[in-house]
Residue frames as qw, qx, qy, qz and C-alpha x, y, z in Angstrom:
[[0.662, 0.478, -0.473, -0.331, -15.56, 6.90, 4.69],
 [0.899, -0.286, 0.330, -0.047, -15.21, 3.12, 5.44],
 [0.381, -0.508, 0.658, 0.405, -12.07, 1.27, 4.48],
 [0.569, 0.338, 0.730, 0.173, -13.99, -0.70, 1.69],
 [0.360, 0.902, 0.219, -0.098, -15.01, 2.54, -0.04],
 [0.092, -0.884, 0.367, 0.274, -11.29, 3.62, -0.13],
 [0.622, -0.192, 0.699, 0.297, -9.83, 0.46, -1.73],
 [0.617, 0.739, 0.082, -0.256, -9.06, 1.04, -5.35],
 [0.822, 0.185, 0.206, 0.497, -6.47, 1.00, -8.05],
 [0.117, -0.916, 0.115, 0.367, -3.75, 3.70, -8.36],
 [0.792, 0.509, 0.046, 0.335, -1.29, 4.60, -11.05],
 [0.332, -0.879, 0.226, 0.257, 2.27, 5.84, -10.50],
 [0.626, 0.665, -0.384, 0.136, 5.87, 5.60, -11.59],
 [0.878, -0.358, -0.056, 0.312, 8.83, 3.72, -10.14],
 [0.421, -0.703, 0.232, 0.524, 12.39, 5.08, -9.53],
 [0.359, -0.117, 0.623, 0.685, 13.31, 4.47, -13.29],
 [0.324, 0.309, -0.113, -0.887, 10.09, 6.24, -14.55],
 [0.178, -0.112, -0.913, -0.350, 8.23, 3.01, -15.43],
 [0.565, -0.294, -0.107, -0.764, 4.44, 3.18, -15.18],
 [0.063, -0.020, -0.936, 0.346, 3.03, 1.19, -12.20],
 [0.580, -0.355, -0.280, -0.677, -0.51, 0.12, -11.66],
 [0.179, 0.108, -0.861, 0.463, -1.18, -0.91, -8.06],
 [0.514, -0.554, -0.554, -0.350, -4.05, -2.15, -5.98],
 [0.249, -0.488, 0.451, -0.705, -4.70, -0.54, -2.57],
 [0.555, -0.160, -0.816, 0.028, -4.94, -3.56, -0.20],
 [0.542, -0.643, -0.503, 0.200, -5.19, -1.78, 3.15],
 [0.013, 0.767, -0.209, 0.606, -4.76, 1.45, 5.06],
 [0.740, -0.449, -0.406, 0.294, -3.27, 1.32, 8.56],
 [0.093, -0.937, 0.166, -0.292, -1.70, 3.54, 11.10],
 [0.816, -0.098, -0.290, 0.490, 1.75, 3.38, 12.71],
 [0.450, -0.231, -0.212, 0.836, 3.02, 5.98, 15.28],
 [0.128, 0.687, 0.317, -0.642, 0.16, 8.35, 14.55],
 [0.131, 0.460, -0.495, -0.726, 0.92, 8.32, 10.75],
 [0.830, 0.311, 0.315, -0.340, -1.24, 6.78, 8.02],
 [0.070, -0.412, 0.796, 0.438, 0.22, 4.26, 5.53],
 [0.826, 0.301, 0.038, -0.475, -1.07, 2.13, 2.77],
 [0.518, -0.228, 0.796, 0.217, -0.23, -1.38, 1.58],
 [0.628, 0.577, -0.177, -0.492, -0.17, -1.72, -2.25],
 [0.627, -0.100, 0.740, 0.222, 0.45, -4.62, -4.58],
 [0.210, 0.407, -0.543, -0.704, 0.84, -5.19, -8.18],
 [0.145, 0.137, 0.978, 0.064, -1.69, -8.13, -8.31],
 [0.386, 0.261, 0.160, -0.870, -4.50, -6.13, -9.84],
 [0.604, 0.192, -0.500, -0.590, -5.65, -8.70, -12.51],
 [0.488, 0.045, -0.872, 0.014, -5.34, -12.09, -10.73],
 [0.648, -0.565, -0.136, -0.493, -7.92, -12.99, -8.17],
 [0.867, -0.456, 0.189, 0.068, -5.56, -15.57, -6.50],
 [0.457, 0.783, -0.419, 0.055, -2.05, -14.60, -7.60],
 [0.867, -0.033, -0.321, 0.379, 1.10, -16.63, -6.99],
 [0.342, -0.938, -0.028, 0.053, 2.39, -14.61, -4.04],
 [0.697, -0.303, 0.264, 0.593, 6.05, -15.33, -4.93],
 [0.430, 0.345, 0.397, 0.734, 5.46, -13.07, -7.98],
 [0.147, -0.897, -0.381, -0.167, 3.53, -10.34, -6.19],
 [0.384, 0.241, -0.264, 0.851, 5.36, -7.02, -5.33],
 [0.348, -0.787, -0.500, 0.103, 4.23, -5.22, -2.18],
 [0.263, 0.432, -0.102, 0.856, 4.78, -1.56, -1.44],
 [0.350, -0.721, -0.497, 0.332, 4.12, 0.31, 1.84],
 [0.254, 0.435, 0.093, 0.859, 3.82, 4.12, 1.35],
 [0.052, -0.399, -0.485, 0.776, 2.91, 7.02, 3.69],
 [0.094, 0.713, 0.618, 0.317, -0.45, 8.67, 3.00],
 [0.174, -0.267, -0.141, 0.937, -0.54, 12.46, 2.91],
 [0.241, 0.745, 0.622, 0.008, -3.47, 14.68, 2.14],
 [0.213, -0.209, 0.146, 0.943, -3.28, 17.77, 0.11],
 [0.405, 0.698, 0.371, -0.459, -5.66, 20.17, -1.81],
 [0.542, 0.291, 0.539, 0.575, -5.67, 20.24, -5.65],
 [0.100, 0.042, 0.195, 0.975, -6.11, 23.37, -7.78],
 [0.385, -0.455, -0.561, -0.574, -9.97, 22.87, -7.61],
 [0.325, -0.460, 0.407, -0.719, -9.79, 22.92, -3.82],
 [0.926, -0.155, -0.213, -0.270, -10.58, 19.17, -3.55],
 [0.518, -0.591, 0.613, -0.079, -8.70, 17.01, -0.99],
 [0.845, 0.362, -0.381, -0.099, -6.59, 14.32, -2.51],
 [0.842, -0.458, 0.268, 0.096, -4.51, 11.50, -1.18],
 [0.474, 0.721, -0.504, 0.031, -0.93, 11.33, -2.15],
 [0.946, -0.299, 0.049, 0.111, 1.42, 8.27, -1.40],
 [0.102, 0.879, -0.458, 0.086, 4.96, 8.99, -0.52],
 [0.789, 0.192, -0.541, 0.217, 7.90, 6.50, -0.45],
 [0.612, -0.768, 0.170, -0.084, 9.45, 5.70, 3.03],
 [0.025, 0.709, -0.703, 0.053, 13.00, 5.06, 4.07],
 [0.646, 0.165, -0.742, -0.075, 14.20, 1.42, 3.88],
 [0.140, 0.055, -0.806, 0.573, 14.60, 1.08, 7.70],
 [0.447, 0.105, 0.335, -0.823, 10.96, 2.31, 8.24],
 [0.695, 0.179, -0.448, -0.533, 9.70, 0.14, 5.40],
 [0.464, 0.065, -0.871, 0.146, 11.09, -2.99, 7.26],
 [0.102, 0.083, 0.680, -0.721, 9.27, -1.90, 10.46],
 [0.588, 0.197, 0.028, -0.784, 6.00, -1.30, 8.53],
 [0.603, 0.176, -0.728, -0.276, 6.28, -4.59, 6.90],
 [0.245, -0.046, -0.876, 0.414, 6.49, -6.29, 10.37],
 [0.314, 0.162, 0.419, -0.836, 3.47, -4.26, 11.46],
 [0.643, 0.194, -0.350, -0.653, 1.46, -5.40, 8.51],
 [0.531, 0.112, -0.839, -0.033, 2.47, -9.05, 9.14],
 [0.104, -0.066, -0.790, 0.601, 1.60, -8.83, 12.86],
 [0.361, 0.238, 0.359, -0.827, -1.62, -6.85, 12.76],
 [0.677, 0.305, -0.179, -0.645, -3.25, -8.57, 9.66],
 [0.071, 0.275, -0.957, -0.062, -1.94, -12.06, 10.07],
 [0.314, 0.201, 0.841, -0.391, -5.34, -13.29, 11.54],
 [0.537, 0.446, 0.032, -0.715, -7.33, -12.10, 8.55],
 [0.720, 0.107, 0.680, 0.088, -6.21, -15.16, 6.51],
 [0.597, 0.785, 0.124, -0.107, -5.59, -13.14, 3.38],
 [0.736, 0.568, -0.159, 0.332, -2.57, -12.46, 1.21],
 [0.050, -0.858, 0.371, -0.351, -0.77, -10.71, 4.05],
 [0.895, -0.366, 0.257, 0.013, -0.03, -13.99, 5.69],
 [0.861, 0.208, 0.210, 0.414, 2.61, -14.40, 2.87],
 [0.173, 0.974, -0.091, 0.118, 4.15, -10.91, 2.86],
 [0.837, 0.009, -0.066, 0.543, 7.86, -11.07, 2.42],
 [0.283, -0.828, 0.051, 0.482, 10.44, -8.44, 3.23],
 [0.674, 0.444, 0.328, 0.491, 11.22, -7.30, -0.27]]
């Protein structure tokens, strides 16, 4: 499956139980593990990046009750999050997209 086919919208909840709808921006690997860059800019084609929240989560695969493989996104520790944000900034800076403006939130 190509990366373009995997990009989509996901729904989840934050630490306080609030509903989150996030856009999958990009999948990437770090130290042999797969991660995903998510953002909350799902409706704006050119959002104000100061108002966009970015999330980096670990991708794990599991099998649901019907036997189908599903992807799950797991939170990462703050120290690892900071390293992953640097990876995203470094590896995707040349693309000229919103990742140029990614901040350490």
